[in-house]
C-alpha positions in Angstrom: -144.8 -7.4 -135.8 -146.8 -10.4 -135.1 -144.8 -12.9 -133.0 -146.0 -16.5 -132.0 -144.7 -19.5 -130.0 -145.5 -22.6 -131.9 -144.7 -26.4 -132.1 -144.2 -28.1 -135.3 -143.2 -31.5 -133.8 -139.8 -30.8 -132.2 -140.6 -28.6 -129.4 -141.6 -24.8 -128.9 -140.1 -22.2 -131.1 -140.4 -18.7 -131.6 -141.7 -17.4 -134.9 -142.6 -14.2 -136.8 -145.6 -14.2 -138.9 -144.4 -12.9 -142.3 -145.2 -13.5 -146.0 -148.0 -15.8 -145.3 -145.7 -18.3 -143.2 -144.2 -18.6 -139.8 -140.6 -17.6 -139.9 -139.0 -19.5 -137.0 -135.8 -18.4 -134.8 -133.4 -20.7 -133.5 -134.2 -23.3 -131.1 -134.0 -22.1 -127.6 -135.0 -18.4 -128.4 -138.2 -17.4 -126.5 -140.1 -14.3 -126.8 -139.4 -13.4 -123.1 -135.6 -13.6 -123.8 -136.1 -10.9 -126.6 -137.8 -8.5 -124.3 -136.4 -6.1 -121.7 -134.8 -3.4 -123.6 -136.3 -0.5 -125.9 -137.1 -3.1 -128.6 -133.9 -3.5 -130.2 -133.5 -7.2 -129.6 -137.0 -7.9 -130.8 -136.5 -5.7 -133.8 -133.1 -7.4 -134.7 -134.8 -10.8 -134.3 -137.5 -9.8 -136.6 -134.8 -8.7 -139.1 -133.3 -12.1 -138.7 -136.6 -14.1 -139.0 -137.1 -12.3 -142.4 -133.7 -12.5 -143.8 -132.4 -15.7 -142.5 -134.9 -17.8 -140.4 -134.0 -21.0 -138.8 -136.9 -22.4 -140.7 -140.3 -21.3 -142.7 -143.4 -23.4 -141.8 -146.9 -23.0 -143.3 -149.4 -22.1 -140.7 -151.3 -25.4 -141.3 -148.1 -27.3 -140.3 -147.8 -25.8 -136.8 -149.6 -25.8 -133.6 -150.0 -22.5 -132.1 -149.0 -22.2 -128.3 -149.6 -19.0 -126.2 -147.3 -16.4 -127.3 -145.9 -16.2 -123.6 -146.3 -19.9 -122.6 -145.4 -19.3 -119.0 -145.5 -15.5 -118.1 -143.4 -14.6 -115.1 -146.8 -13.0 -113.6 -150.3 -12.4 -114.5 -152.5 -9.8 -113.3 -156.0 -9.4 -114.3 -157.7 -6.0 -114.2 -161.3 -4.8 -114.4 -161.1 -1.6 -116.3 -164.6 -1.9 -118.1 -167.0 -1.1 -115.1 -169.9 -1.5 -117.3 -169.0 -5.2 -117.2 -169.4 -5.2 -113.5 -172.7 -3.4 -113.6 -174.1 -5.9 -116.1 -172.9 -8.9 -114.0 -174.7 -7.0 -111.1 -178.0 -6.7 -113.1 -178.0 -10.1 -114.1 -177.8 -11.2 -110.5 -180.4 -9.1 -109.4 -178.3 -6.6 -107.5 -178.3 -2.9 -107.9 -176.1 -1.5 -110.6 -174.4 1.3 -108.1 -170.9 0.6 -107.6 -168.9 1.2 -104.3 -166.8 4.1 -104.6 -163.6 2.0 -104.3 -164.0 0.9 -108.0 -163.5 4.7 -108.9 -160.6 5.1 -106.8 -158.2 2.7 -108.1 -158.1 -0.1 -110.9 -159.0 -3.4 -109.3 -157.1 -6.4 -110.3 -156.2 -10.1 -109.2 -153.3 -12.2 -109.7 -153.8 -15.1 -112.2 -152.2 -18.6 -112.4 -149.2 -18.8 -115.2 -149.5 -22.6 -114.9 -153.0 -22.4 -116.2 -152.1 -20.7 -119.6 -153.0 -22.4 -122.7 -152.9 -21.9 -126.4 -155.3 -20.2 -128.7 -156.8 -23.5 -130.3 -156.3 -25.8 -127.4 -159.3 -27.6 -125.9 -160.4 -26.3 -122.7 -161.8 -28.7 -119.9 -164.6 -27.3 -117.6 -163.0 -26.8 -114.1 -163.6 -29.9 -111.8 -166.9 -29.8 -110.2 -168.3 -26.7 -111.9 -171.6 -26.3 -113.4 -171.3 -22.8 -114.3 -168.5 -22.5 -116.6 -167.8 -19.2 -118.4 -165.7 -17.3 -121.0 -164.3 -13.9 -120.7 -163.8 -11.5 -123.7 -160.5 -9.6 -122.7 -157.2 -8.4 -124.3 -153.8 -8.7 -122.6 -151.1 -6.3 -122.5 -147.5 -7.7 -122.5 -145.0 -5.7 -120.6 -141.9 -5.2 -122.7 -139.7 -3.2 -120.4 -139.3 -3.6 -116.7 -140.7 -1.0 -114.3 -141.4 0.0 -110.9 -143.4 2.9 -109.4 -144.4 4.0 -113.1 -146.2 7.2 -113.6 -149.5 6.8 -115.2 -148.7 9.3 -118.1 -145.8 7.2 -119.4 -146.4 3.7 -117.8 -148.2 2.3 -121.2 -144.9 3.1 -122.9 -143.7 -0.1 -121.3 -146.2 -2.3 -123.1 -144.6 -4.1 -126.1 -147.7 -5.4 -127.5 -151.2 -7.1 -127.1 -152.8 -10.6 -127.2 -156.3 -12.3 -126.6 -156.9 -13.0 -122.9 -159.8 -15.3 -121.8 -159.6 -16.2 -118.2 -162.1 -19.0 -118.2 -164.3 -18.8 -115.0 -166.1 -21.3 -112.9 -169.1 -18.9 -111.7 -170.1 -21.3 -108.9 -166.7 -21.4 -107.7 -166.5 -17.8 -107.7 -169.4 -17.4 -105.4 -167.6 -19.4 -102.9 -164.3 -17.5 -103.3 -166.2 -14.3 -102.9 -168.0 -15.7 -100.0 -164.5 -16.4 -98.4 -163.5 -12.6 -98.8 -159.8 -13.1 -99.9 -160.2 -12.8 -103.5 -160.3 -15.0 -106.5 -159.1 -18.6 -106.0 -160.5 -21.6 -107.9 -162.8 -19.7 -110.0 -160.1 -18.6 -112.0 -157.6 -21.4 -111.8 -158.3 -23.9 -114.5 -157.3 -22.0 -117.8 -156.2 -18.7 -119.3 -155.9 -18.6 -123.1 -153.5 -16.4 -124.5 -152.9 -15.8 -128.3 -152.9 -16.5 -131.3 -150.1 -13.9 -131.5 -148.5 -11.1 -129.6 -149.1 -8.1 -131.9 -146.7 -5.4 -131.1 -147.7 -1.6 -130.6 -146.3 -0.6 -133.9 -148.7 -2.8 -135.8 -151.6 -1.0 -133.9 -150.8 2.5 -134.5 -153.6 3.0 -136.6 -156.0 2.0 -133.9 -154.2 4.5 -131.2 -156.3 7.1 -129.4 -155.2 9.4 -126.8 -156.0 7.1 -124.0 -154.9 3.7 -125.6 -156.3 1.7 -128.4 -159.7 1.6 -130.2 -159.7 -1.8 -132.1 -162.8 -4.1 -132.0 -163.2 -7.5 -130.6 -165.9 -10.0 -130.4 -166.9 -13.4 -128.8 -168.9 -16.2 -130.2 -170.4 -19.3 -128.7 -171.0 -22.1 -131.4 -171.0 -19.2 -134.0 -173.5 -17.0 -132.3 -172.1 -13.9 -131.2 -172.5 -12.8 -127.5 -170.4 -9.6 -127.4 -168.9 -7.0 -129.7 -166.9 -4.2 -128.2 -163.9 -1.8 -128.4 -161.1 -1.1 -126.0 -162.0 2.5 -126.3 -164.6 2.1 -123.6 -162.0 1.3 -120.7 -162.7 3.2 -117.7 -159.1 2.7 -116.3 -156.4 3.2 -119.1 -153.5 1.0 -119.6 -151.2 3.7 -118.2 -153.1 4.0 -115.0 -153.4 0.2 -114.5 -149.6 -0.3 -115.0 -148.9 2.6 -112.8 -151.0 1.1 -109.9 -149.8 -2.4 -110.4 -146.3 -1.3 -110.3 -146.6 0.8 -107.2 -144.0 -0.5 -104.8 -143.2 -3.5 -106.8 -141.8 -4.8 -109.9 -143.3 -5.4 -113.3 -141.0 -7.8 -115.4 -140.7 -8.3 -119.2 -143.2 -10.9 -120.2 -145.7 -10.1 -117.4 -149.2 -10.3 -118.9 -151.9 -7.6 -117.8 -155.7 -8.4 -118.5 -157.9 -5.6 -119.5 -161.0 -6.9 -117.8 -163.9 -8.2 -119.6 -165.5 -6.1 -122.3 -169.0 -5.4 -121.5 -171.3 -8.2 -122.6 -168.2 -10.5 -123.1 -169.1 -13.3 -120.7 -172.2 -15.5 -120.2 -173.0 -14.3 -116.7 -174.0 -10.9 -118.3 -176.6 -12.8 -120.1 -178.3 -14.7 -117.2 -182.0 -14.4 -117.9 -183.4 -16.3 -114.7 -183.5 -15.1 -111.0 -181.5 -18.4 -110.3 -178.0 -18.5 -112.0 -177.8 -22.3 -111.5 -181.0 -22.8 -113.4 -179.5 -20.6 -116.5 -179.3 -22.9 -119.7 -176.5 -21.1 -121.3 -173.5 -22.0 -119.4 -170.6 -23.8 -121.3 -171.1 -27.4 -121.9 -168.8 -30.2 -123.4 -168.6 -29.8 -127.3 -169.2 -26.0 -127.2 -167.0 -23.9 -129.4 -165.7 -20.6 -128.1 -164.1 -18.0 -130.4 -162.7 -14.7 -129.8 -161.9 -12.5 -132.8 -160.5 -9.1 -133.8 -159.3 -7.6 -137.1 -156.2 -6.4 -135.0 -155.4 -9.5 -133.0 -156.5 -12.5 -134.9 -158.7 -15.2 -133.7 -159.0 -18.0 -131.1 -161.0 -21.1 -131.5 -161.5 -23.6 -128.8 -163.6 -26.6 -127.8 -164.8 -26.9 -124.5 -164.3 -30.4 -122.9 -165.8 -32.5 -120.0 -164.1 -31.7 -116.6 -161.7 -33.9 -114.9 -163.3 -35.9 -111.9 -163.4 -33.8 -108.8 -161.8 -35.4 -105.8 -163.9 -34.1 -102.9 -162.7 -32.6 -99.6 -164.0 -33.7 -96.1 -166.6 -31.3 -96.7 -167.7 -33.2 -99.8 -166.8 -30.1 -102.0 
């Protein structure tokens, strides 16, 4: 199944992509409201959407929103350690990683209020001169869980979607210097979409430790990265088990895979001074994430809103 949240002019609706169209459910039914069990409610809703939809729209008639427009929680992992090594190399740091990176899957909490749709314009974070994209995949939790086992935790995933946690790299440097984790660096926009592709649709891509479908990123039509989820250093099961340790995962929570190696501009910095790098995103740039399995996002970068300075001038 491929589920979307869309707006055809009368507010957000949930729809199933089927027979070349968007088969809408009744107003007020959200994707999150169909989650929480073993998939029966979602399967029943799909049957209704095919047999007796509330409406059928052409894809050209609708604006796609994020499939989960306001997730209960967002956690973004870092399961591709080669991405981190690539960032270190670009910044002139030794590529050796601290042992902590191999002891547990790192993650940070994202901002649900920052979620935008797959074709929405993206404003540069206020005050940033080093705005970046991230090529990631998001897993959507379908069943709640707590203290999950790594061998079975991935069974709580209902499906996948693209996840682009746009990053202000200059703000990130300040965040990291303060030492309490990601703050304004990751606060301006998170793209989800275009659809929630359920795990049954991805069975052909399943491998022993997860999924092996390909993903790619382009900027102004130029491919900057292409890779596969098969290269994850931490499995989805390990990530969900760790994230659920001593706390609850809720239906609709979104878990980011971390950036596919090469899938951000920081890894392509070719100068000793990152501020002097000429490749950071600028107004008018077009960023696209694509995959035969997940579809495609396409977004135009826009000028930042004016920054209201603090007493320090920042």
